[in-house]
N, C-alpha and C positions, 0 to 999 in steps of 0.2 A: 504494500500500500504506500509506504513512504517513498519508494522509487517513482511511483506514478506522480506523486505530489511534486517531487524534485524535478521530474521531467516537465511537468506542466509549468512550474515556475521558470525553468530554463527557457521554454518556448516563449513565454510571456516576455521575459527579458530580451530575448533575441528580437522578437517583433517590435518591442518598444525601442530598441536601439536603432532600428532602421527608420524610425519616424523622426521627423524634425519636431522639436518643441522649443518654445521660448524659455529663456532663462527665468528663474523665479523673480529676478529683479527687473525684468523687462516686461513692458506692456505695450499696448497700442494706444496712441492718442488720436485725436480727431484729424490730424494731418499727416502723421508718420507712424510707421510700425518700427519698433526698435530692431536692432540686429538680432538675428536668431542664432541660437547655439544648438548643435546637434549632440546626441548622446554618444555617437560613435567616437568622437574625439574628446570626450569628457576627461579622460585621464591625462592626455597631453595638455589640455587646457588648464586643468587644476595644477599641474606641475609647473606651468609657465607663469601663473599668477604670482604676484608678490604676496606677502602676508598682508593682512588687513592693516592699513595705515590710518592713524587718526587724521583728522582734518589738518591739524597743525603739521604733522609729519609730511603729509602729502603736499601741502602748500610750500613747505621748506624746499622741496625739490625744484621749485620754480624761482627761488630767490637768486638774484644776481651773484651773491657771494658764493652760493653753493655750486652753481653751474652743473648740477647733477646730470641733466640730460646731455648737455654738451660734452661734459667730461667723459661720459660712458658711451657716447655716440648712439643713443637710443631715444625713443620717443614713446609716450603712452598711447599705444594703438587702440586699446580697449580698456574702459574704466567701468567698474561696477561699484555701486554704493549700497550701504546698508542703512537701516532706519536710525542708527545712532550717528550718522554722518561720517562713518569710516569708509575708506575706499580701498579696493584692491585693483591692481593694474596688470595688464599684459604689456610689457615693454618690448619693443622690437627695434633692431638695429636700423639706422637710417642712412647708411652709406650706399650709393653716393648721396650726398647731402641734398635735402629738399625742404620746402617750407611746410610746417604743420602748425596746428593750433588745437588746443583741447580746452574744454570747460566742463565743470561738474557742479552739481547742486544748484541748478538753474531752474527757475519757473518756466512755464510754457512760453510766456511773453518774452522773457529775457532770452530764452533759447532761440526763438524765432528771429529776434533782432540780430543776434550773433550769427545765426545761419545766413541771413540775408547779406550781412556785411562780408562774411567769409566767402560766400559763393559768388555773389554779384560783383563785389568790389575787389576781392583779392584772388579770384579764380581758383578757389579750392572746391573740393567735393567732400561730403560727409562720409567718412570711412566707416565709422562705428557709432552706435548709439545705444545706451541703456537708459531705461525709464523705470524709476522706482515710484510706486504709488504709496505715499505715506499720508494716512488720515484723509484719503480722498483727493489728495493733490499730487499731480504728476511732477516728478523732479527728474531733470534731464542731465545726462553726462555724455558728451560726444567728442569725437576727434575728427578734424578735417585735415586733408593733405592736398598738396598741389595736384591739379587735374592730370598732369602728365605722368604722375607716378601712382595714380589711383588703382589701376588694374594690377600692377605689380604688388602693391601693398595689400590689396584685397586678397590676392593669392596667398600671401604670408599669413593673414588671419584665417583663411580657409583651412590651413593646416591644423588649426586649433578648433575647427568646427564653427567658426564665427562668420556669418554672412553680413554684408552691408545692410543698412536700414532701407526700408521701402517707403517711398512717398506716395500718399493717396492722392487721387484727383481732387 
């Protein structure tokens, strides 16, 4: 009897691993669907994430004195947030050098303004997006990259089972 139950659980896990699902920290808003994550690459993705960083630790990576990203030649390609304001990041190498921008813990209106500025004025595309719904309010974290490297950088994230966000009509 127990072999049948184990077999059934195994089949369920295999079937589930072949379906795409959104990350627990991502949702869909009225104008965009967050990046999706698949179960097939969950181990690689979990191993690539930084530990959970407090808001202060995360912000210190961007201070001019630290030059964390410049020093390590990486950029925050995908950012997740938790309800306490902590973030964990998938950092990816950015050689050859290109322009990128990220933001986190933004309201829908703030995010839209930044998105317009980055895409229309600075020629970037939104590479990744996570949306956390806290107390009924969507909180956005996204990373934009130069248009000319978007496809290459998307392929790098795809290795971790992360797809770019999808904009609704």
